[in-house]
N, C-alpha and C positions, 0 to 999 in steps of 0.2 A: 504494500500500500504506500502511496506517495507521501512524503513528508511535507507538511504544510508549513509555510513560513510567515513571518510577520511583515506586513506591508510597511513601507516607509511613509512618514508623514509628508503631506503635500506642501509643507512650509517648514521653516526653521523652528527650533524649540522655543525661541523667544518671540516668534512672530505675532503671537496673540496677546502679548502683554499690552496693557495692564490687566486685561480680563482674566487671563490665565498665565501664571508665571512660568518662566523657563524651567525652573526646578520641578514644578508639578507636571509639566509636559514630559520631561525626561522620565520621572518616576512612572507616570501613568502609561506612557507608551512603551518604554524599555523594560519595565518591571511587570506592571499589572497586565497590560495587553499581551506581552510576551508570555506571561504565565498562562493565559487562556489558550494561546496557541500551543504551548507545551502540553497543557492538559488535554486538549483536543487530540493531539498526536498520540499521547499516552493511552487515552481511552480507545482510540481506533486500533492501536497495537494490541491492547488487551483483548478486544473483541475478536481480532483476527487470530490471536493465539488460542482463544476458546474454540473457535470454529475448527482449527486444525487439531486440537487435542480431544474435542468432544466433551470437555468438562465445562459446563455452563453455570457453575455454582456462583460465579461473580457477576452474572449478567445484570442484575439490578443496579449494583453500584457503578458498573462500567457504563451502562446506558444513561444513568443520571449524570455521570461525569461528562459523557459525550454531549448531552443536551446542554448542560450548564456552560461548558467551555466553548462549544461550537457557536451557541447563541451569543455568548460574550464576545467572541471574535467578530461575528457579523455586525453586531451593534456598534462595536468600537470602530470598525471600518467606516460605517455610515457617519458616526459622530465626528471623526477626524475630517471627513470630506464635507460635512455640513458646515464647517467653519472656515473662515478666511480672514487674514489681516485687513482685507478690504470689505469685510462684511458689515452687517447692520442694516438699518432701515426696515422695510416691510416687503412682503411679496408683491408681485405685480401680475398682470395678465390673467390667464385662465385659473391659476391657483388662487389668486386673490378673489376672483369672482366666485369660485367654488366655496371658499371659506365663508364669504359673506352670505352666500345662498344657504349654506347648511348650518352655520352658527349664528346667523343674524347680523354679524359684523366682525371685522378683524379684531376689534377690542374684546368682544365676547369670546372669540376663539382663544386669544392670548391669555385672558384671565383663566379660562378653563385649563389651558395647557400649563400655566404657572402653578395652578392649584394641584394639578396632577403631579408635577415635578416636586412640589413641597410634600406631598403625601406618600410618594413612592419610596420603596426601599431598593431602588435599582435604577430605573429609567422612566422618563416620560417620552412618549412617542406620538407623533402624528402619523397615522397610517391610512392607507387606502385599502378598503375592503371590497374585493371583486364580487363577493357573494351578494352584496347589497348595493354595490356601486356607490359607496358612501365614504366620506372622510370621518375618522374618529380619533379623538385623543384617548390614549390608554396609559395607565400607570402600571408599570411592570416591576415586580419585586424580583431581586436577584437579576437574572437575565431572561427568564422564561415564564415566571409565575404571573399570570395576568395577560399574557399574550393572546392574540386572537388568531385562530387557525386561518391560514390563507391570506392574512393581511400583509401588506407591503409597507414597511416604514419609509417615510420620506423625510422626516425630521426626527432626530434623536438627541436627547441630552442625558448625559450620565450623571446621576445624583448619588452614586456611591460616595462615601466620605473621602475616599482617596482622590476624588475629582476636585475637591474644593477646600478641604479642611485646613491645609497648609496656608492657603491664601486668605480664607474668609472665616476660619474658625467655625463656630456653630451657625453662622449667618448664611444658611443655604439660600435664602431669598435673594441676598446680594449677589451670590454667584449666578443664580438664574437670570437676574437682571443683566449682569455682565455678559452672560452667554448670548443674549439677544444683540449685543453690540458687535459680535463677531459671526453671527449666523450668515452663511453664504446662501442667500435666497436663490441665486442662479442655480446652485446645485440642487436645492430642494425642488425648485420648479422643474428642472430637468428630470428628476426622479419621478415626480408626479406625472408629467406629460408622457414619459416613457411607459409607465404602467397603465395609464388610462388608455393609451392607444391600443394596448393589447386586449382590453376588456370592454371597451365601450365603442 
């Protein structure tokens, strides 16, 4: 089975300052994200060994590890690409129109998203759900508890404490506000338009 690797950041470690410090970016990407990639590889290796040996006694723990680490890797890849040193502002075009249609206004959507981010023990996501052709905010604990089957994340903010505590202490709300200063809405809009084209 192929070994999975850690993606490179699309900007320098200090590029998102002052929203996110260079040190936090180094720790978060090189230690935490790398740890999820390592866990993903380890889980797949363990599952492959089980299939070869016929001993499936560790299946439960290996599958839980696979889900946790694989989802952690996916969400971190989206998180990094959702941000830019030239970010900020608000969405435009079709995504903004869809948000206003489904949430009543951009302000309503943002308040709900921020509330989700404050309540989650992992992630807040804006997802497109092909089953109902709708946008939804979701609060995800860890990397997978609270996720919606079949949903496609277009915006992700990591609210694990390793994402912000060094810079903001217990003030998670300040971190979330700063996150919006670096959101790359071009990336979010591209993700939205790409997935909508497949299902609508």
